[in-house]
BALOBA-1460 file (C-alpha; in Angstrom, 3 decimals):
// residues 219
<rec num="1" residu="m" x="-26.756" y="32.598" z="-5.067"/>
<rec num="2" residu="t" x="-27.783" y="29.790" z="-2.822"/>
<rec num="3" residu="k" x="-28.149" y="26.603" z="-4.371"/>
<rec num="4" residu="r" x="-30.962" y="23.728" z="-3.019"/>
<rec num="5" residu="g" x="-30.844" y="20.726" z="-2.624"/>
<rec num="6" residu="l" x="-27.446" y="21.213" z="-0.727"/>
<rec num="7" residu="t" x="-26.211" y="18.261" z="0.644"/>
<rec num="8" residu="r" x="-23.098" y="17.178" z="3.265"/>
<rec num="9" residu="d" x="-22.101" y="14.570" z="-0.268"/>
<rec num="10" residu="r" x="-22.817" y="17.400" z="-3.424"/>
<rec num="11" residu="l" x="-20.300" y="19.195" z="-0.878"/>
<rec num="12" residu="a" x="-17.715" y="16.792" z="-0.675"/>
<rec num="13" residu="d" x="-18.426" y="16.545" z="-5.327"/>
<rec num="14" residu="i" x="-17.643" y="19.474" z="-5.397"/>
<rec num="15" residu="a" x="-15.047" y="19.509" z="-3.000"/>
<rec num="16" residu="h" x="-12.865" y="16.916" z="-4.811"/>
<rec num="17" residu="d" x="-13.634" y="18.486" z="-8.079"/>
<rec num="18" residu="y" x="-12.033" y="22.013" z="-6.579"/>
<rec num="19" residu="v" x="-8.801" y="19.527" z="-5.430"/>
<rec num="20" residu="s" x="-9.079" y="18.078" z="-9.362"/>
<rec num="21" residu="e" x="-8.597" y="21.842" z="-10.565"/>
<rec num="22" residu="n" x="-6.623" y="23.939" z="-7.875"/>
<rec num="23" residu="g" x="-5.156" y="20.786" z="-5.907"/>
<rec num="24" residu="l" x="-5.480" y="20.028" z="-2.447"/>
<rec num="25" residu="d" x="-3.357" y="22.992" z="0.092"/>
<rec num="26" residu="a" x="-6.148" y="25.231" z="-2.226"/>
<rec num="27" residu="l" x="-8.414" y="23.928" z="-0.886"/>
<rec num="28" residu="t" x="-10.795" y="26.564" z="1.816"/>
<rec num="29" residu="m" x="-14.006" y="26.473" z="3.276"/>
<rec num="30" residu="r" x="-14.023" y="29.960" z="1.614"/>
<rec num="31" residu="r" x="-13.216" y="28.166" z="-1.636"/>
<rec num="32" residu="l" x="-15.309" y="26.003" z="-0.813"/>
<rec num="33" residu="a" x="-18.222" y="27.973" z="-0.733"/>
<rec num="34" residu="a" x="-17.487" y="29.959" z="-3.802"/>
<rec num="35" residu="a" x="-17.480" y="26.720" z="-5.988"/>
<rec num="36" residu="a" x="-21.563" y="26.412" z="-3.950"/>
<rec num="37" residu="g" x="-22.475" y="28.679" z="-4.862"/>
<rec num="38" residu="v" x="-23.681" y="29.330" z="-0.857"/>
<rec num="39" residu="t" x="-22.336" y="31.530" z="1.528"/>
<rec num="40" residu="p" x="-19.808" y="29.954" z="4.024"/>
<rec num="41" residu="g" x="-22.015" y="29.823" z="7.302"/>
<rec num="42" residu="a" x="-24.623" y="27.491" z="4.811"/>
<rec num="43" residu="l" x="-21.379" y="24.836" z="4.307"/>
<rec num="44" residu="y" x="-22.178" y="24.936" z="8.746"/>
<rec num="45" residu="k" x="-25.316" y="22.859" z="7.730"/>
<rec num="46" residu="h" x="-24.179" y="19.903" z="7.275"/>
<rec num="47" residu="l" x="-19.749" y="20.050" z="8.022"/>
<rec num="48" residu="r" x="-18.611" y="21.244" z="11.361"/>
<rec num="49" residu="d" x="-15.244" y="22.679" z="10.102"/>
<rec num="50" residu="r" x="-11.966" y="21.950" z="7.647"/>
<rec num="51" residu="k" x="-11.546" y="18.731" z="8.963"/>
<rec num="52" residu="d" x="-14.750" y="17.369" z="9.018"/>
<rec num="53" residu="l" x="-14.833" y="18.177" z="5.057"/>
<rec num="54" residu="q" x="-11.441" y="16.229" z="4.096"/>
<rec num="55" residu="r" x="-14.054" y="12.788" z="6.496"/>
<rec num="56" residu="a" x="-16.506" y="13.464" z="3.914"/>
<rec num="57" residu="m" x="-14.201" y="13.502" z="1.158"/>
<rec num="58" residu="a" x="-13.058" y="10.528" z="2.113"/>
<rec num="59" residu="d" x="-16.415" y="8.885" z="2.495"/>
<rec num="60" residu="t" x="-16.612" y="9.522" z="-1.316"/>
<rec num="61" residu="i" x="-13.353" y="8.461" z="-2.220"/>
<rec num="62" residu="f" x="-14.616" y="4.443" z="0.176"/>
<rec num="63" residu="r" x="-17.774" y="4.623" z="-1.583"/>
<rec num="64" residu="a" x="-15.941" y="3.846" z="-5.013"/>
<rec num="65" residu="v" x="-14.000" y="1.016" z="-4.090"/>
<rec num="66" residu="d" x="-15.713" y="-1.668" z="-5.143"/>
<rec num="67" residu="l" x="-16.006" y="-4.841" z="-3.395"/>
<rec num="68" residu="s" x="-19.486" y="-5.996" z="-4.914"/>
<rec num="69" residu="d" x="-17.469" y="-9.501" z="-5.741"/>
<rec num="70" residu="i" x="-15.605" y="-10.696" z="-2.687"/>
<rec num="71" residu="d" x="-17.005" y="-13.959" z="-0.961"/>
<rec num="72" residu="l" x="-16.674" y="-13.070" z="2.632"/>
<rec num="73" residu="g" x="-17.664" y="-16.536" z="3.291"/>
<rec num="74" residu="n" x="-14.741" y="-17.865" z="1.196"/>
<rec num="75" residu="p" x="-11.797" y="-16.118" z="3.295"/>
<rec num="76" residu="d" x="-8.635" y="-16.476" z="0.937"/>
<rec num="77" residu="v" x="-5.359" y="-14.656" z="0.368"/>
<rec num="78" residu="a" x="-5.730" y="-13.804" z="-3.365"/>
<rec num="79" residu="q" x="-9.451" y="-12.151" z="-2.787"/>
<rec num="80" residu="t" x="-6.971" y="-10.519" z="0.885"/>
<rec num="81" residu="m" x="-4.428" y="-8.481" z="-1.938"/>
<rec num="82" residu="i" x="-7.911" y="-7.934" z="-4.235"/>
<rec num="83" residu="c" x="-9.448" y="-5.782" z="-1.604"/>
<rec num="84" residu="c" x="-6.139" y="-4.252" z="-0.850"/>
<rec num="85" residu="r" x="-6.188" y="-3.062" z="-4.737"/>
<rec num="86" residu="r" x="-9.535" y="-1.870" z="-4.967"/>
<rec num="87" residu="i" x="-9.267" y="0.073" z="-2.024"/>
<rec num="88" residu="r" x="-6.035" y="1.724" z="-3.832"/>
<rec num="89" residu="a" x="-7.384" y="2.496" z="-7.572"/>
<rec num="90" residu="a" x="-10.521" y="3.976" z="-5.460"/>
<rec num="91" residu="i" x="-7.972" y="6.224" z="-3.883"/>
<rec num="92" residu="l" x="-6.031" y="6.968" z="-7.545"/>
<rec num="93" residu="r" x="-9.185" y="8.243" z="-9.092"/>
<rec num="94" residu="f" x="-9.142" y="11.222" z="-7.082"/>
<rec num="95" residu="r" x="-6.489" y="13.913" z="-7.503"/>
<rec num="96" residu="e" x="-4.377" y="13.595" z="-3.716"/>
<rec num="97" residu="g" x="-6.727" y="11.147" z="-2.295"/>
<rec num="98" residu="g" x="-3.735" y="9.541" z="-0.409"/>
<rec num="99" residu="r" x="-3.449" y="12.567" z="1.557"/>
<rec num="100" residu="v" x="-6.708" y="12.772" z="1.621"/>
<rec num="101" residu="v" x="-7.319" y="9.698" z="3.071"/>
<rec num="102" residu="a" x="-4.402" y="10.047" z="5.550"/>
<rec num="103" residu="g" x="-5.651" y="10.584" z="8.855"/>
<rec num="104" residu="s" x="-9.003" y="11.292" z="8.344"/>
<rec num="105" residu="y" x="-10.280" y="8.793" z="10.648"/>
<rec num="106" residu="s" x="-13.776" y="8.641" z="8.828"/>
<rec num="107" residu="p" x="-16.551" y="6.834" z="10.616"/>
<rec num="108" residu="s" x="-18.896" y="6.747" z="8.371"/>
<rec num="109" residu="p" x="-20.398" y="3.525" z="6.227"/>
<rec num="110" residu="e" x="-18.849" y="3.670" z="2.966"/>
<rec num="111" residu="t" x="-15.242" y="3.511" z="5.137"/>
<rec num="112" residu="i" x="-16.877" y="0.760" z="8.093"/>
<rec num="113" residu="r" x="-17.968" y="-1.243" z="4.668"/>
<rec num="114" residu="v" x="-14.640" y="-1.590" z="3.545"/>
<rec num="115" residu="s" x="-12.289" y="-1.685" z="7.079"/>
<rec num="116" residu="s" x="-14.680" y="-4.282" z="7.570"/>
<rec num="117" residu="t" x="-13.990" y="-5.872" z="4.501"/>
<rec num="118" residu="l" x="-10.708" y="-6.350" z="4.976"/>
<rec num="119" residu="t" x="-10.823" y="-7.143" z="8.744"/>
<rec num="120" residu="t" x="-13.029" y="-9.838" z="7.479"/>
<rec num="121" residu="l" x="-11.024" y="-11.499" z="5.499"/>
<rec num="122" residu="l" x="-7.838" y="-11.023" z="7.307"/>
<rec num="123" residu="r" x="-10.151" y="-12.954" z="10.304"/>
<rec num="124" residu="g" x="-9.945" y="-16.144" z="7.882"/>
<rec num="125" residu="v" x="-6.192" y="-16.473" z="6.306"/>
<rec num="126" residu="v" x="-4.197" y="-14.574" z="9.514"/>
<rec num="127" residu="l" x="-1.877" y="-17.159" z="11.389"/>
<rec num="128" residu="p" x="-3.481" y="-17.068" z="14.894"/>
<rec num="129" residu="q" x="-0.043" y="-15.789" z="16.156"/>
<rec num="130" residu="f" x="-0.829" y="-12.405" z="14.849"/>
<rec num="131" residu="g" x="-3.361" y="-9.272" z="15.528"/>
<rec num="132" residu="v" x="-5.027" y="-9.076" z="12.507"/>
<rec num="133" residu="g" x="-6.026" y="-5.460" z="13.434"/>
<rec num="134" residu="e" x="-2.727" y="-4.865" z="13.200"/>
<rec num="135" residu="i" x="-2.278" y="-6.132" z="9.677"/>
<rec num="136" residu="v" x="-5.382" y="-4.129" z="8.874"/>
<rec num="137" residu="l" x="-3.390" y="-1.054" z="10.039"/>
<rec num="138" residu="v" x="-0.206" y="-1.671" z="8.463"/>
<rec num="139" residu="l" x="-3.016" y="-2.708" z="5.056"/>
<rec num="140" residu="r" x="-3.957" y="0.980" z="5.104"/>
<rec num="141" residu="s" x="-0.921" y="2.457" z="6.184"/>
<rec num="142" residu="y" x="0.549" y="0.846" z="3.345"/>
<rec num="143" residu="i" x="-2.572" y="1.155" z="0.857"/>
<rec num="144" residu="t" x="-1.736" y="4.645" z="1.867"/>
<rec num="145" residu="g" x="1.206" y="5.830" z="1.852"/>
<rec num="146" residu="f" x="2.019" y="4.095" z="-1.424"/>
<rec num="147" residu="v" x="-0.357" y="6.011" z="-3.271"/>
<rec num="148" residu="i" x="0.100" y="9.481" z="-1.187"/>
<rec num="149" residu="e" x="4.319" y="9.073" z="-2.707"/>
<rec num="150" residu="e" x="2.906" y="7.613" z="-6.391"/>
<rec num="151" residu="q" x="0.422" y="10.718" z="-6.392"/>
<rec num="152" residu="a" x="3.275" y="12.842" z="-6.064"/>
<rec num="153" residu="y" x="4.801" y="11.375" z="-8.259"/>
<rec num="154" residu="l" x="2.583" y="11.774" z="-11.483"/>
<rec num="155" residu="e" x="1.880" y="15.513" z="-9.736"/>
<rec num="156" residu="l" x="5.678" y="16.144" z="-10.788"/>
<rec num="157" residu="s" x="5.621" y="14.291" z="-13.880"/>
<rec num="158" residu="n" x="2.892" y="16.314" z="-14.875"/>
<rec num="159" residu="a" x="4.611" y="19.488" z="-13.802"/>
<rec num="160" residu="g" x="7.675" y="18.451" z="-15.854"/>
<rec num="161" residu="e" x="9.946" y="18.747" z="-12.184"/>
<rec num="162" residu="w" x="10.342" y="14.853" z="-12.153"/>
<rec num="163" residu="d" x="13.246" y="14.278" z="-14.351"/>
<rec num="164" residu="s" x="15.430" y="17.730" z="-13.311"/>
<rec num="165" residu="l" x="14.471" y="16.706" z="-9.276"/>
<rec num="166" residu="v" x="16.325" y="12.982" z="-10.518"/>
<rec num="167" residu="a" x="19.391" y="14.942" z="-12.309"/>
<rec num="168" residu="r" x="20.464" y="17.015" z="-9.001"/>
<rec num="169" residu="i" x="19.458" y="13.480" z="-7.004"/>
<rec num="170" residu="s" x="21.665" y="11.733" z="-8.923"/>
<rec num="171" residu="t" x="24.612" y="14.627" z="-9.251"/>
<rec num="172" residu="g" x="24.384" y="15.446" z="-5.507"/>
<rec num="173" residu="d" x="27.321" y="13.930" z="-2.771"/>
<rec num="174" residu="h" x="25.219" y="11.333" z="-1.915"/>
<rec num="175" residu="a" x="24.282" y="10.623" z="-5.847"/>
<rec num="176" residu="r" x="21.955" y="7.072" z="-5.591"/>
<rec num="177" residu="q" x="23.153" y="3.526" z="-6.482"/>
<rec num="178" residu="e" x="22.120" y="2.546" z="-9.958"/>
<rec num="179" residu="g" x="19.567" y="-0.009" z="-9.643"/>
<rec num="180" residu="a" x="18.508" y="0.639" z="-6.668"/>
<rec num="181" residu="d" x="15.626" y="-0.068" z="-5.757"/>
<rec num="182" residu="d" x="14.759" y="3.129" z="-4.148"/>
<rec num="183" residu="v" x="11.582" y="5.633" z="-4.771"/>
<rec num="184" residu="l" x="12.876" y="6.610" z="-7.801"/>
<rec num="185" residu="a" x="12.958" y="2.842" z="-9.324"/>
<rec num="186" residu="i" x="9.371" y="1.758" z="-8.133"/>
<rec num="187" residu="m" x="7.526" y="5.255" z="-8.979"/>
<rec num="188" residu="t" x="8.829" y="5.059" z="-12.900"/>
<rec num="189" residu="g" x="8.590" y="1.372" z="-13.371"/>
<rec num="190" residu="d" x="5.338" y="-0.762" z="-13.272"/>
<rec num="191" residu="r" x="3.833" y="0.396" z="-9.767"/>
<rec num="192" residu="d" x="1.025" y="-2.414" z="-10.181"/>
<rec num="193" residu="l" x="3.339" y="-5.212" z="-9.651"/>
<rec num="194" residu="r" x="5.663" y="-3.550" z="-6.917"/>
<rec num="195" residu="f" x="2.554" y="-2.626" z="-5.160"/>
<rec num="196" residu="a" x="1.710" y="-5.907" z="-5.768"/>
<rec num="197" residu="d" x="4.859" y="-6.940" z="-4.188"/>
<rec num="198" residu="g" x="4.466" y="-4.131" z="-1.646"/>
<rec num="199" residu="l" x="1.162" y="-6.050" z="-0.514"/>
<rec num="200" residu="r" x="2.512" y="-9.850" z="-0.114"/>
<rec num="201" residu="a" x="5.812" y="-8.328" z="1.584"/>
<rec num="202" residu="v" x="3.371" y="-7.356" z="4.052"/>
<rec num="203" residu="l" x="1.574" y="-10.558" z="4.617"/>
<rec num="204" residu="y" x="4.572" y="-12.932" z="3.809"/>
<rec num="205" residu="g" x="4.892" y="-15.065" z="6.759"/>
<rec num="206" residu="k" x="1.491" y="-14.031" z="8.813"/>
<rec num="207" residu="v" x="-0.940" y="-15.618" z="6.638"/>
<rec num="208" residu="r" x="-1.968" y="-19.527" z="6.112"/>
<rec num="209" residu="d" x="-0.684" y="-21.068" z="2.789"/>
<rec num="210" residu="s" x="1.857" y="-18.042" z="2.214"/>
<rec num="211" residu="a" x="3.060" y="-19.920" z="-0.832"/>
<rec num="212" residu="n" x="0.033" y="-18.671" z="-2.274"/>
<rec num="213" residu="i" x="0.843" y="-15.130" z="-2.059"/>
<rec num="214" residu="l" x="3.319" y="-15.467" z="-4.865"/>
<rec num="215" residu="a" x="-0.042" y="-16.541" z="-7.478"/>
<rec num="216" residu="p" x="-0.586" y="-13.952" z="-9.856"/>
<rec num="217" residu="v" x="-3.720" y="-11.699" z="-8.979"/>
<rec num="218" residu="r" x="-7.190" y="-11.739" z="-10.116"/>
<rec num="219" residu="n" x="-8.077" y="-8.662" z="-10.982"/>
C-alpha cells in the first residue's frame, strides 16, 4: 500500500513518531517505510539515505524553534539567551532530539533561520576581539550537548535505572565527592537554571556589558 501525498517533511514526522515509541537506535529506513505504509524504495524519492533522514528530522526540530518575538534590530544579551533557551526547548520536544541534531549539519531554510538569528544577535553584542562564528559554534555545541545529557538522564530515570547507576558511582572506588557540582547534581536539580548558568559561563567576558548576563532572563 502506498500513501499519497508523502513528502520529506511528512516522513520526518513519521520518523519522529517512531522514535517517540521505540527510540532512535531502532529507527531504520526499512522500519520507516513500514511505519509510512510504503515500500522501502519509495522513501528514496524523498530521502537519499539514513543520514539524510536525520537531517530531515533535524529540520523538523529547528522548525519548532519560536523566534517570532526576537527583535533583530535591537540585539542584546537577554535576547541572545532567550534564543538559546528556545532552541533547547524545541529540541527537548522530540525524544532523543539532541542526538538527532548533533552532527546533522542540515542546510535547510529552518536550520539557517535559527543559526542566522543567533549569529545576528551575537554580532550585535560580542566584543570585537572574539569571532562571532566561534561563539555561535560553542553555543550550539553547548545547547546540543546539554540536551543530549538531559534526555539521556530522562530516559534512564523513566526506565527506573537512574538511581541504581548513581548508587554504583557513590559506592565505587572513585566515589563522587559530597555536594559535587557535577552532571548528577545538574541533571537532578533545576535544569532550567543550570542551563542558563552555563550560557552565562560561555558568554561572560565575551559580550558588551557582561553585567547584563547576571540579570534575570525573560521567557
